[in-house]
N, C-alpha and C positions, 0 to 999 in steps of 0.2 A: 338787423332787426332788433337786437337786444338794446343797442344804444338808442334807437328810435323810440322804443317803448319806454325806456327809462326817461328820456327827455319829455315825452308826453306826460308821464307820471309827474315829473317835477313841475313842468310849466303849468299843468292844469291845477295841481294842488296849490301852487303858490298864488294862483289868481282866483281861487274859489272863495277867498275871504271868510273861510269857516275854519276855526281852529279845532280840528277834530282830535288831534293827537297832543299829548302833553309830555313834557320831560318827566323823567322818573323822580325828579326832585319836587314836583308839585304834590301836594299832600295826599298821595294814594294810601291806601291801606298798606300797612307795613308788611303783612303776610303776602299780599298780592305782589308787592314790589320784590320780595325775596324770591317768590316763585318765578317772576319774570327774569330776575337776575340769574336764576338757575338755568332757565332756558337759553339765555344769552351766552352762557358758558359752554353750551353744547357744541359739538362739531356742526359744520354747516348742514351736512346731510340730515342730522337729527333736528337741528334748530328750525328748519323750514317745515318740519313735519309735526312740531309740537306747538300747542297754543293753550291759552287759558280759557276754560269754559265757565261762563257766568251761570251759577246755579241759583241766583237770587239772594236777596238779603245781604248783599255785599260779599258773598262767598264765591270763590273761584277755585277750580282745580285744573291741574295740568292734564292734557289729553292729547292723544295721537289723532290728528285730523282725519287720517284714513279710517279710523274706527268710529267716526261719527255715525250714529244710528239715525233712524227716521225721526224719532222724537227730538233728538238734539238738533238736527237740521231744521226741523219745523220751528223749534223755539228760537233758533238763531235768526231765521227769516222774520219771525214775528217781532223780535226785538229791533231788527233793522227796518222792516217795512210792515208795521202792524196795520196801519190804515193806508191802503195803497193810494188813495186820493191825495193824501198829504205827505205821508212819510216817504213814499217812493221818490218824490221830487227832492226832498231834503237829502235823502241818501245819495242821489245822483249828483247833487250840487256839492256834496262833500268830496266827490271823486274827480270831477273834471268840469270844465266849462262846456256849456251846451252849444249846439249849433244854432245859428241865428239867420240862416238864409236857405230858402228853397226856390227852385225854378220850375215853372210849369211849361212843358213843351206841348204846343198845340198846333194843329194844322189839319187840312182836309186829307182824305184818303190818298195814298201814294205820294205823299209829300216827303217821305224819307225820315219820318220820326223814329221808327224802330231802328233803322239803319244808323241814324246818328247816335242813338243810345248805345248800340252795339259798338260803334266806332270809339266812343268815349270810354267804354268799359273794356276796350281791347279785345273784343270777342268777334270781330268781323272775320268772315271766311278769308283765308290766306290767298285764295284764288281771285279775290276781288281787287280791282285797282283802287288804290287809296292815295289821294293827294291831299296835302295840307299838313298841318302840325297841331298836335294836341300836347299841352303842357300842364303839369300839376305843380303850381307855384314855381314855374320856370323850369321844372325838370321834365324831360321827355318821357314817353311811355316806356322806353327801354331802361330808364332810371327809376321811375316810380313803381313799375310792375303793377299795373291796374288789375291784372288777373288775380292777384293776391290781395290787393289793397282796396278794391272796389267790388261791389256786388251788383249784378244785373238781375232784377226780378222780372221774370218773363210774365207775359199775359196768360200763359197756359199753366194751369194749376195741376201739375202731375205729381201724384204721390202713390206709394204702395197702399193698396186698398185694405190689406189685412193688418196694417199697423195702426196704433192709436196716435192721437195728436202728440202726446207726451213722448212716445217712442220715436216719432219722426224727428222731433226737436233734439232728442238725445242722440240720435244717429248723426244729425248734422253737427252737433257739438263734438262727437267722437271724430268725425272726419276733418272738420275744419275749424272748430271753435276753440280748441285747446292751444294749438300752436306752441310757441316758445315761452309760455308763461312760467314754466318751472325755472328756466334759465334767468328770466327777468326777476323772478322772486328771489333767487339766490343772490343776485347782484344787489337788489334792494335791501335784503336782509343784512348783507355785508356792510352796506353804507349806513344803515340804521345803527348797526352795532358800533361802527366807527364814530358816529356822531352822537352816540348815547341817546337815541330817540326811542321812546316807548310808544308804540301805536295803540289805538283803541282796541281792546281785546276782541270785541265782536267783529270789527272790520278785519282785524288781523287774521282771525280764524276763517272768516269768509274768503279772504284772498288766498289763503293757503289751501283751503278745501277746493277752491276753484282751479288752482294751478296744478294740484297733484292728480295723477291719473285715477287714483282710486275713488275720488269723490267728484271729479270735475263735471261730468255730465249731469249727475243728479242735482247738484247744487245749482249749476248754471241753468238747467232746465226749470227747476223750481222757481228761480228768480225771473226767468223770461216769461213764465206763465203768470207770475204774481200780480203785475200792476193792472189787471183788467178793470178794477173798480173805477179808475179815472175815466173810463170810457162810457160811463152811464149817461144816458141821454140828458138826465137832469143836470149832471155836472157840466156837460158840454154847454147846455143852454145857459146855465148860470154864469159860467166862467169864460165863455168864449171871448168876450171883449178884452179881457186882460190876461188870459191864460193860454191863448192859442199857441204862442211860441213855446211855452213850457210843455204843452202836450206833444208838440212835434218833437221836442228834444227828448222826451221820455222814450218815444217810439224809436227814433233814429239811433239812439245810443244806449238802450237798455243793456244789451250785451256788450256794446263797445266800452261801457264804463266799468265793467266788472274788474278789469285788471289795471284800471288807471290808478292814480296816486295812492301810494301805500302809506306815506308819512310826509309831514311837512318839515322842511329843513330850512330854518331861518338863516343858517350860516352859509347856505348856497351849495350844499353838497350835491343837490340835484338841480343845479342851475342850468340855464340854457347853454352854457359854455361846454358842457360835457355831453358826449354822445352825439348822434346825428340829429338833425333838425326835423327830418321827415317822420311822420306826417306833420304838416305845419298847423299852427293855430293862428288865424283861421285858414282852412284849406281852400284853395281856389283852383278851378279848372278853366283853362283858356283853350279855345280852338279857333283857328283862322283858316278861312278858305278851304273848308273840308269838302272834298268831292269824292264820289265813289260811283261805280257803275253797277247798278243792280235794280231790278224791279221788285218792289215790296208789295205784299198783299194789301188790299184796301183795309184801312183801319182808322179809327178815330180815337186819338190819344188825349187823355186828361191826366197829366202827370202830377201826382200828389203823394203825400206821405200817409200811409195807412198805419193805424195804431193797432197793437195786438190785444185781442179780447178773447182769450181761449181757455181761461181757467175752468169754466164750467164744462168744457169739452175735452179736458185732459185725458180722460179714459175712453173717449168715443173712437170707434174705428172709422178710418177715413172713408172706406167703401169705394164704390164705383160711381163716377159722375152720372147723375140722372137716374141712378138705380137705387142706391142706398147710401147710408153714411152721411157725411157732411154735405151741407148745402153749398151752392156755388159761392155765396158770400163768405161762408166759413172757410172754404178751400182757398179763397183768395187771401184771407188773413193768415192762413197757415203757410202759404207760399212765401209771404212776406216775412213771417216769423222765422222760417228756415234760414233765410239769408241774414236776418238780424243776429242770429246765433253765431254767425261767422265773424262777427266783429269787423265789419267793413268800415273803412274811412269815408267812402263815398257810396251812395246807393242810387242806382238807376232803375226806375220803375216803369215798366211798359204796360200801359192800360190798367192802372190799378183799380179803376171803377167799373170795368166791364163786368157785366153779370151781377152787379150788386143791386140789392133792393134800395128803396128810397131812403130809408133810415141810414143804412150803411154808407150809401153814396154821400149823404149829407154829412156824415161824420168825416169822411175823407175830404170832401170839398172845403169843409170849414178849416182844414189845416193848410190849405194852399195859401201861400203868402209870398210877398217880396217881388219875385221876378217872373216874367213870362218870355219865352222864346217862341215866336209864332212863325210857322213855315207855310208857304203856299205850295200848290202842286208843282212838283219838280225839285223841291227841297230848298228853294231860295228863301232867305230871311226877309220878312216884311216888318217885324218888330222884335226888338230885344231890349227889354227895360223893365222898370218897376210897374207893378199892377196898380198899387195904390189902394186906399181904403174904398171898398165897394167899387173897385176897378176904375177909380177916378182918373189916374194917370193914363191908363190905356184908352179910356173914352176920350179924354182930352186930346190925345195924340191924333186919333183917327178923325175926330170931329174938326180938327184943324186942317184937314185935307178938303179942298173945294169939291163940292158935290156929294160928299158922304152924308147919308141920312142921319138925322139927329137921333141920339139914344132916347128911347121912351122909358119913362119911369115904370118900374115893376118888371121890365123885360130882363131876360137872362143875358148878362154881359157876354158870356161865351157864345151863345146862339147869335147875338147881334154881331159879334166880331166875325164869326164864320160866314154870316150872310153878306156882310159888306165887303169881305175880302175874296168872295168867290170869283171865278173866272168870268161868269156872266156879268156880275156887277162891275168888275174891272173894265170889261169891254164897253159897258153902257156909259161909264164915267169917262172913258178914254184916258185912263191913267195906268201907270205901272207901279204898284205898291212897293215892289222890290227896289226900283230906281228911286222912288221918293224916300225910302228909308236910307238908302246909301248916300243920299244928298242931305240928310238931316243932321242937325246938331247932335241928336242922340247917337247916331252912328259914329260920329267923330269922337264923342266921349267914350263910347265902347271900345273903339280902336285904341285910344290912348290908354285905357285901362288894361286892355289886352297886352299892349307893349310893356306896360309897367309890371304886370304879373307874370310875363313870359320870361323874365330874368330871375334866375335862382337867387335866393337870399344869400348874403355873404356868409361864408362858413358852412353852408349846407353841403351835404354829401348825397351820393346816390343811395337809394334804398336797396338793400341787399337781402335776398332770400337764398339760402343754401340749396334748397330743393324747390321743384315746381309746385309741389303740393304741401299743404300744411303739415301733414303727418307722414311718417315713414311708410314704406311699401308694406311692411308687416302689419302695422297698425291699420292701414287701409283694408288689408285683407281680412283682418279680424273683425273690423267694423262691418264690412259687407257680409261676412259670414253670419254675424249676429243679426243683421237685418233680415237675411234670407231665412234664418231659423225662425224668427218671429212670423215672417210671412207664411212659411210652409206650415208652421204649427197651427195657424188659424185658417189656412186655406183648405178646409175639409172637403169641399167639392173636388179638389184635386188629390190630396194625400189620402184621406179616409176612403173616398170612393175607389181609388186605385187598389187599396188593400182589400176592400170588400169584393171588388171585381175579381181580384186574384184568388181570393178564397173560393168564390163561386166557381170560377173556371177550374181550379184545382179539384174541387169536388166533382165537377162535371166530367173532367178527364179521368179522374180516378174511378168513377163508377162505369164510365164507358169502356175503359181499357182495364177492367178489373183483373188483377193477377196475371197480366200478359207478360210481365217481366220474368216470371219463373218458368214460362213455357219455352222450350228450346228444341222441340222434337222435329220441327220441320222448318223449311225456309219461310213459309208463310207466318209462322210464329215470330220469327225475327223481323219480318217485314211489318207485322202488326206493332211490335214493340218500338221499332224505329219510327213508324208512322206516328205513334203517340208522342214521341220526342219532337218530331218535325212539326206536328200540329200545335203543340204547346209553345214551341219557340216562335212560330209565326204568329199565332193568335195573340199571345201576351206581349210579345216583342213589339208588334205593330201598334197594339193598344198603348203601350208605354210611349212610343215615339209620337203618336198622334195627340195624346192627352197633354204632353208637356209643352207642345208648341204654342198654344194660346197663353200659357203662363209666362213663357220666355218672352213672347211678343209684348205683353203688358209691362214686364220688368224692363225690357229694353227701352220702351218709351220713357219710363221714369229715369232710367240710366242716362239718357240723352240730356235731360234737364240737370241732373245732379253732376254730371261730368262737366257740363258747360259752366256750372257754378263753381267749379274748382274743388269739389269735395274729394274726388278720388279719380284715379286713372282707369282705363278700360280693363286691365288685367286683374286688379282686385275684384272688380264686379264679376268677371268670368270665373275667378277662383271661387267666390262665394256661391255662384250659381251651380258650379260643378260639384264642389265638395258637399253641399247640403243634400245632394241627391244620394250620396254614398250610403249613409245609414238608412235612409228610407227604402232604397232598393235592396239593401241587405235584409231588412225585415221582410220585404216582399218575397225575396228568394227563399228565405227560411220557411215562410208560411206555405208557399207553393211546394217546395222540396219535401217537407215533412209529410204533407198530405198525399202528394202523388207518389212519392217513393214507397210509402207504406201500402197504399191501396193497389198499386200496380205490381207489388210483390217482387221488387228487385232484391238482389242478394244483400242481406244486412251485415255488411262489414264496414268498419270505420273508414277504410281507404276508399271503397266504392261510394259510400255516402258522401264523404268529403268531396270527391271529384264531381259528383252530381251537383252538389250545392255550388261548388266552385264555378262550373261551366254555366249553370243557370244564372248565377249572380252576375258574371261578366257579360253574359248575353243580354240580360235585362239592362245592364249598364250601357253597353254600346248602342242598343236600340234607343235608349233615352237620350244619350249624347248625340246620336245621329239626328234625332228630331230637333234638338237644340241647335245643332250645327246648321240644319236646313233653314231654320228661322234666321240665324245670324247672317246667312249668305243671301237672303231674299228680302224684299221690302216689307212683306207682311206674312202672317202665318197661313193665309189662304193660298198664296203662291207656294209657300214652303210645303204645304200638305200635298199639292199637286206634284211638285218635284219629287218629294219623298216617296209618294205612292208608286211612281214609275220604277224606282229602285227596289221597292218591295217585291214587285213581280219578277224582276231580274234576279234578285237574291233567291227567291223560291225556285226559279228555274234551274239555277246553277248550284243549288244546295247539295246536290249529290243524292237526293232521295228519289226525285222523279226520274232523273237520268243519272245513274252512277258515273263517277269520273272515268272509270275504265271504258265506258261505252259512249262517252262524249266524242264528237269529232275533234281531231287533234288540234285543229286551228282555234277551238273554243276552250280547250282545257286550261289555258292560262287564267281564264276568269274564275275558274273554280278556286284557285289559290287566292284570288282577290275578294272572294265572297265571304263575308263574316259568318253567315248562316252555315256555310259548308264546314268551316272550322269548328263551329259549335256542335254540329252533328257528328263530325269526326271524333271530337273529344268525348261526347256522351256515349256513342256506340262502342268505341274502343275501350273505355273504362268499364263498361258493364258487360261486354261480350268478347272483348279482344283477347282475354286470357283463359277462356273456357275451352277445355279439351274434350268435352262431352261430344259423342257422335250423334248426328241427326239421323233420321230415317233413310236419308240418301247415302249414309256411310261416311259422309264428310264431317269433320269436326267443326264446331261453331267458329273457332279461331280461324281455321283455314277458309271457311266461307266468307267471313267478314273481310279477310285479306284479299281473297281472289275476286269476289264480286264487287265490293265497294272500294277496294284499294286502301283499306284502313289497317295500319300496322301499330301494334302495341308499343314497339320500341321508338316510335315517333311521337309519343305522348308529351315529352318535354317540350318539343318544338311547338306542338299544338297549344300547350298551356301558355307559352310565352306570346304566341301570336294572338290568342284570345284576350290576353291582358293588353296587348298593344292596340287593339281596335278602339276601346274606349279612351285610351290615352291619346291616340291620334285624333279622334273626333273631338275630344275635349280641347286639344290644342288648336285645332282648326276653328272651333267655336270661339275661343279667346282671341285668335288672330282676326277673325272676321268682325267680331265686336269692336276691336281696336281700329281696324282699317276702314270698314264700310260705315257710312252714315246715310241712312235712308230717311232722314227728317225732311219734312215738307214745310217750308215757311211761306 
């Protein structure tokens, strides 16, 4: 990967024809040259973290890029991209060559468009039969690793409702947008030093800030959001004729360009002879005789490149589709932006115009250019070639077929094309468009081009990634935990309402069972106290389990999209979902425990109070994790609620309160030990009453009654504590395992 990136840096910079960097011998300010020389003398670890900050009026000071504040970052971006409409393109051209080709994939419903995109992106289900060969400049999918090098943008715009546009882009950058930039930066810095190259101070600082963990996401996200001004309707209308290609290039490679060329080396230090050749310039994808067996849902695809226009929405909450937050059109652009942050070499977009309004769709369609791949029902090709200006080449091809109706002026070329290639029209004309295409000169030219591009370039090597995902497992876990923190913090209908409900329930139980904890004169007093514990556990526990299920179900839907995009694996998602509940439930247990313990009059000792909070905390925890586990094991939270409710009744029956363990039939006692509520009740009762020697009116001590009637022994408390901790751990692991193994997506 490092060599590949270095090669891209060198080849792109050498072909940009813009001399951004200058040798230190060119008439720079002497003081600045001395400061840069001082940076060059630093060890590598420090050198890649130090840069010169332009303070205006020709003054510069040395700064640690990790300490860049908001104002410094803003000023840096202003210097690089002050006017997005013009400066952004200049900045991008300094860094690499832009893409110059796009392909539109078009066809009727069930023609296999989505399946083809998934096949090219390496994301087809492993259970599907797959025949044919896909190459990236002659390298097979096992060599190019499209899962890491290409991005598939789904037609479904799924995001966390409680996060803002900026935070979602930052999360994407954390998970997949940083990659090995630091290692690449170290190598570039070493080669710059060897060749005595002094980079432009602003771009040098930008590159270092983007590569280091401390600033990567904020700087990269700032830049990803920056170029929205080029998307104004007036700019598009005025410059469409000669700027369409540039607009596409900005969108397709905003993020891709951030870590490109760092310096120009005329002596060839970064020449194409060093490092791997992949990804190539230009990059080509070839596919021959691709076949797969699967029925796809009906859809109408217009494959185009969507440009990012999100600056004004950077602080807007995403919200729920059709309810609040972003509109459908804005969600579509956000989905595309999330993948652009990942720095893909190739982008596959599935239905990028679905759900867009007329203006947004027009912006998208104006960027379509160059090539069309047209499929008919069943997935057979009937045209693959240039579109031409105003679809001239496409219209010329089909009008050359006998019987095909002439194109009418002012008619939509896409609509005309779909009408004339329909099954009914094909039958009326008595032709087979697939056979006509296979016998055409265009088909023969395409086959020859495929043969040419299917052979690897001399000297090229396989693209190697040491891990499946861009970030380490720990980094993935921290990123997912950060995302869950933001989501829970803003999800007040879940978190705040749960705390309010707990407070209300605690006050209700406290007033209903006022001072029962201090009464131990009769068996009924103990039954009342135990009943209060049993009621609270069942009431609040079931509420916790039920309320978390819709939250987990929504998060799982978003997880499917993000996992398919290669952001992170299943276990970091489960880790974040589980760990974020720990502090929230601890606060819930403290609120409930303080109110109820005081109002019910239990004995005020540190040991007894600790045990009460301990058992209530882990009880709330295992109920919550049980609800999460039920969702992970079922297709949706409605089924999960039905399945979970069945076990609530069983747990209540075997809790040991309605029927004590000593009075259960011998063949059912085994389930008492498997019932989580039974262990909770065991722990609560034995810690509050299991060591009390006071005599009741029956002459029996409280300790003896608890042991003889319920079968609860104080000396068994250690085992009870371990088991009560084990239940949430078990449910949490099952939740993670189910999230990893089961996939209930419907395509």
